[in-house]
N, C-alpha and C positions, 0 to 999 in steps of 0.2 A: 602488632597488635600490641596497643595497651591496655593492660586490665584497671580497671578503675573500681574501687569497693565505697558504694553509697551508704550513709547512714540510715539507721529503721525509723521511722517515726515510732514515737512513743521511748526511743531510748533513752539513756543516762545522758546531761551535760557533758560530760568527759568523751562519753563515747561520740555524738553530733562532733565536740573539737578535735578528735583525733582524726573522724575519719572525714573532717571536712581537708585536713590538712592530706591524709592521704589522697582525696581527693585533686587536690589543686595539683600535689606533685608529679598524679601521671597525667593531669592535663598539661605542664608544663613539660612533659620528660616527653609527649605527644608532639608539640611543637616543635622543641629539640631536632627529634626525628626526620620531620618534615624538611628540617631546613637543612640536616645533614644532608637528605634525596635532594635537596637539590644542588647540592658543591659533591656527589658522587655522580662519575663519568656514568654516560645514560647511552646507552645503544639504541639508535631505533626499528634495527628489527627488534627488539625487546618491547615495543609499545604498538607493534605488532606492521609497521613498514616491510614492502616486498623485495623492492632492490629489484624486482624485472622489467622494469620497462611497458608494463602492462596495466597493473594494478595501480591504481589510484591511490598515492601513498600521502597525499596532503594531510588528509586527518588524523592519522598517526604521527606524524613528522609533526604537527602542534601540540597535539597531544604530548609529545617529550615536550617539546621548547616551555609547555607552561609548567614543566616540575623540575626541570633539571640545566642547571648552568653549562654544563658542559656535557655536548653531544655528539657524540660518534658516529659517522656513516661509513660500513663498511662496503667492499667492493660495492657495487650496484646500479643503475639505472632508477631511480626514484623517478616515478612522476608525478606532477603535481596541478593542481587545476586551477588553486589559485594563491594567490598572497602569503608566504609566511613572515606572523608577525613575530620580531627578537624581542624577548624581556630587555631589558638593562642588565649588564655582564656577565653575556652572554656567550660562548668557546665551542662554535663548530668548526668540525674539520673534519677530512676525509681520511681514504687511503693513498690521496696522489689525482693530481684532474686527466690522467689517464686511466686509472682505474673507477673509481667515485663521480657520477653524474648526478646532475639535480636537474629534471628537464621540466619547464615551463611549459604546458601542452594550449592552455589560453592564451590568444592576442590579447595583446594593449594591457599586459596582468604583471605586474611585479615577481621579481622570485622571493628576495628577502627585503621586508621593510623593518628596519630597526626603531625601537621603541626614541621619543623624542627627547631629546636632553640628556641621553645615556653615555655610558663610557664603561669601556672594558672589554666592546667586542672583539671578538678575532672570528674570522672567516677565514678557512684556510684548505688547499689542499683539495682540492677537485676542479671538476668543471660544473659553468654554471651554463645551461643551453635555452632553446626555442626550436621548434621543425622547421621553421622557414625564418627567413629575415623579415624582420617585423619593419614596416613604413617606417616614413618619417613624422607620418600623421600621429602614434602613439606614442603617446607622448607619456604612458603608463608603461609602457616597455622597458623599464629599467633591471637590472638584474639583481642590483643593489641600491636598497634607498635610503636616506635617511637627513637627517637635520639636527641642528645643536648638538654635533658631537666628540667626544673628547676620550684623548691616551687612547684607541684603539688601533687594532691593525686586518689587513687585508694582505694575504700573501699567496703566492704559489698557486696563484686561479691559471684557469683558462677558461673565459668569455666568450658564447659567440653566441650571435642573431640577434639579441636582443636591439633597440634602435639605441639604446642610452645602455653602457655598460653599467657606470657607477654613476651617481646622481644625489647633488646637494641640493632639497627641495629649497631651503629656508637656512639660515641663519649661519652657525658658524662651525666650522671640524677644527681642532685645533691637537698638536701634538700625534694629530694618526699616521699611520706609514702602510704607505700602497707598495707593495713588495714582489719582484718577479712573479709578475701580469700579463696574460698573450691575451690579446681581445682580435677577436676576427671575426668582421659581419658585425657593423652595425649602421642603423642609416642616418641617426643624429650626432651623436659625440661619444668617445669611447671614456671620456672624463667628462662628465659637464658640474663643474664648481663656479658654476657663474649665479645663484640663484638672489631673487631680492633680497638686500642687504647681505651678502651673502661675504663671511670674513673666515680670514684661517691665517696663523701661524703657527711657527715651528712645526710645521708638517714636510713627511720627504715619499717623493717617489721614489723607487729603486730598480731600476732592471726592467725596465717598460717597453714591450717589444708590442705594436699596434698595426695591424695590416687587416685590408679591406678588400681581399678579394675573394672570399666566401663561395660566392659565384660561380668561381672557375678560375684559376693558376695563371691566366694571361686577360681575365677581366676586374679591373678595377670599380667597385661600388663605390656609388656616391654618397656622403654625406653632408652635413654641415661642416663639423670641426671634430678634428682626435682630439684635444684639448683646450679646454677652454676654462682658465683659471680667472675669477675675478676678489680682486684687495687679500689677493695670497702674499702675506709675507714673511719675509725672514724664513722662509723655505728652499727645499734643495730638491732638486729633479737631476737623477744620477743616469746617468748611461738611457735614454730614452728614444726606440727605435720607431718612427712612424711612414709607412712602407706602401706601396702597392694599393692608392685608393684616390677615388676622386673627392674635389672640394668645393661646393657650394660658397665657402667661406675660409679661412683661414685652417691650417694644418694645426696651427699654436697661436692660442691667442692669451694676450697678456693685457689685464685690464686693472689697473691702479696695484697692481703689481710693486711694493717695497720692498727691495732690495733680495727678490730668489736669484737662488745661485744654479746654474744649471751647466753641468759636467759633461761630456758626452754626448750633444743630441745628434741625428742623424736623419737626414731625408732620404729616402728614393721610391724611384717607380710613383712619384706622387704629380697628381693634374689638377691642377685649379680648372673649373669650371663657369666661373664667377666674378666678376670685378672686384674681388677685396681687398683687391692692393698689394698681397703679400702672403709669401707661405706664411711667416711671421708676424701676426701686427700687434705690434707694443704701443698702448692708448693709456689715456688716463693715468697719466704719472709714474708710467710705470718705469723702474729702475733695473732691468735686469743684467745680469752679470754671467757670459756665458765661455765656459773654459772649452775650447771643441764646436766647431757648430759644420757641418758638413751636409750639401746638395749635390747630390748625384743621382745620373740618371731619370730624370724627372722629365715632364711634357708638359712644355709651355706654349698652347698653340692660340692662335693669333682666331684662328674660327669659336673657342671657346671663351674668349676674352676679347674680341672683338677692334683688337691691336689697344684695348686701355691699359693703363700707366700699369706694372706687375710685379714684383720685386721678390725677391728672397726673403727680404724683410722690409716691413712698411711700419717706420716707425713717427708717431704724431707729435707738436711739440710739447712741450713742457714737460717732454719721458728725457730719460738716461739708459745709454745702450752702449754695454763694454762688452768686446768681442778682442776674444786671444786664440787665435789660430783659427780662420773660416775658410774652407774650401767649399771650392763651385768647379764641378766638371762633369764630361760628359752628359749634360742636358741636352735632349731634342728644345732646341726654341726657333718656333715659326713667329710671336708676336713681337713687332718692329719697337716694341716700349719695355718690353724686359732688361728692368736691370737687377744688379745687386740687392742694392740698398736706396729706397724710396721713400719721400715722402710727400704728402699733395697739399701740405698747406707750406708757409711760411714755417722754420723751424727756428727762429732769434734766440728763442729760450731753452733748445734741447741742446745734450752734450752729448757727443758720440766719441768714441774712442773706439779704433780697429788694432790691432796689433797682430802680423803674421796672418797676410792677408795672401790666398793664392785664388789666381780663376784667368779666365782668358782676357785676349787684348781689348774685346767686346764688351758691353752690356755692364761696365764697372759700376760706378758710387753716383749717383745724382740729387737732387735734391733743389728745392725754391727757397729765395734769399728774400729777403724785405724786396721790393719794388722793382722784383724780377718779374718778366711777364712769361718766361719758361722757364723749364728744368735747366738746371747751373751743375757743373762737375763740383764736387766735395772732396778740397785736399785731404790730406790725412798722412802723418808721421806713423812711420813705425821702424822696425829692426832692419830692414832691409835697403841699403843705399841706391840711390835709383839719381838721377838727371832729372834739376825743379826744371821746367821749361814755362817759360813768360812768353807766352805765344807765337813758338817755333817748336819744329821737328826737327832741329838738328840732335845729330846722336854722334858724337864721339868713333859708336861701333870697336872700341878698343877697351872695353872694364872700367874707363875713366865715367868717375863721376863728379859733373856742374854743373852749370846752370846755363842753359839754352836762352836768349832773349834776342826776339827776333830786328829786324831795321825799325827802327820808327818811320811810320809813312812820311813825315814831316819835323823838322828840328824844331823843337818849342821853341815860342817866339814870346813871351814872357816871362819875366824873371819868379822864378817860385818863391813863394815869403817863409822866410823863419826856415831855411833848409837849402835844399839843392835838387836836382834832379839826375838820375841816371839814366841813360840811354845810347842807344844803336844808333848809327847813320852810317850807315855803306857800309859798314861790317865793321866800323871803328867802334871803340867803347868810351863813348865822353860824360862828362860832368858842367853841369849848369849851374853854378851856384845863386845864389842871393839878389846877388851884383852884375849879373847878368854875363860874367866872365866864362866862356865855354872852355874848358879843358880836355884834352885828348890823350885821356886815360892808355889806352892804347890802338895803336893802331890797326889797320887792318888785316 
């Protein structure tokens, strides 16, 4: 407490001046003391939180958040019944996600709502849960909700049973880090960063593990998507694992994402249930570069998709896709139209580069081209030498690499203008020049 001496009525002028200065100095000291308190590490227990999972700690935690910018949650389970409002530049941390838990017991309610337009937030080292998995109609059931957020960190978290784990409600997030986060149990999205006018630049996702079998080890719960990124530019996703869940949309949606770099993207045990046409969907002029894509032990059932086209990656026109190292293996497929790369419309302006692709002999890469009425094979070049086949299944089967050309059904009857025509007739390789001269280059 700061003592302030007030002037006495009727005192001398000098006394008034001296005592006024003393009062102002005391008031300034009081303000400084309050500012120091906000920067002093606080313990929620000191504000009356119990952490036994029975007492309602909402009021105590909110009181702590209102006065301190650095708040510690010791081991315990902290029951809350309303959303916690987090002021700007607040750091919240626990003792670890296995020992510190915040449990939101009110349905369709957020856990943390960060102040709009803030920066310097940190939420780390704790678990955020609800008693039961929230339905996809629970649009307010977000573990962490923010808008217009800058230079903030969310790390070492376990988030379970909210409809959405982390949700951008509007605006931007920039230079934010999402690290070492496990999400298990979600009915809408694990990460929904697709709000109206959403914009992001320079943010990172590192070591993210998303699975959706909270109802049981062999049960795949259903959600819209695992990650939905919109206008996510110049960001990084590093070692993202999406496993053991059903999706009525795509597991990963990239919409309007300029130059995101993805390193180590792993899908396992995923089951699409709606004809969104891709485990990954690339649209709205997105241009991702992926280093290491693996799709394994997934379930592509015709009963879920009605044999509609479905692929590991769906790409729309005016997008660019680059993949270095792509493995598809051990998937259960009963959908006759499953492919690994697919586009639903013409892709005259799309760019696709794949290097180091490994999959089975079926379910390859298909697409459409202008004027085509059905899916057409897409050919690509990579570092693996292989025979180039032009209408022929011929294979020397001795390790040699060459060009296999099928016999023509009829020899060309007209002279090709400004060039020549190379063809195979009865096994002989022939050339017809523009003057009509036919030369046998190699006999049958």
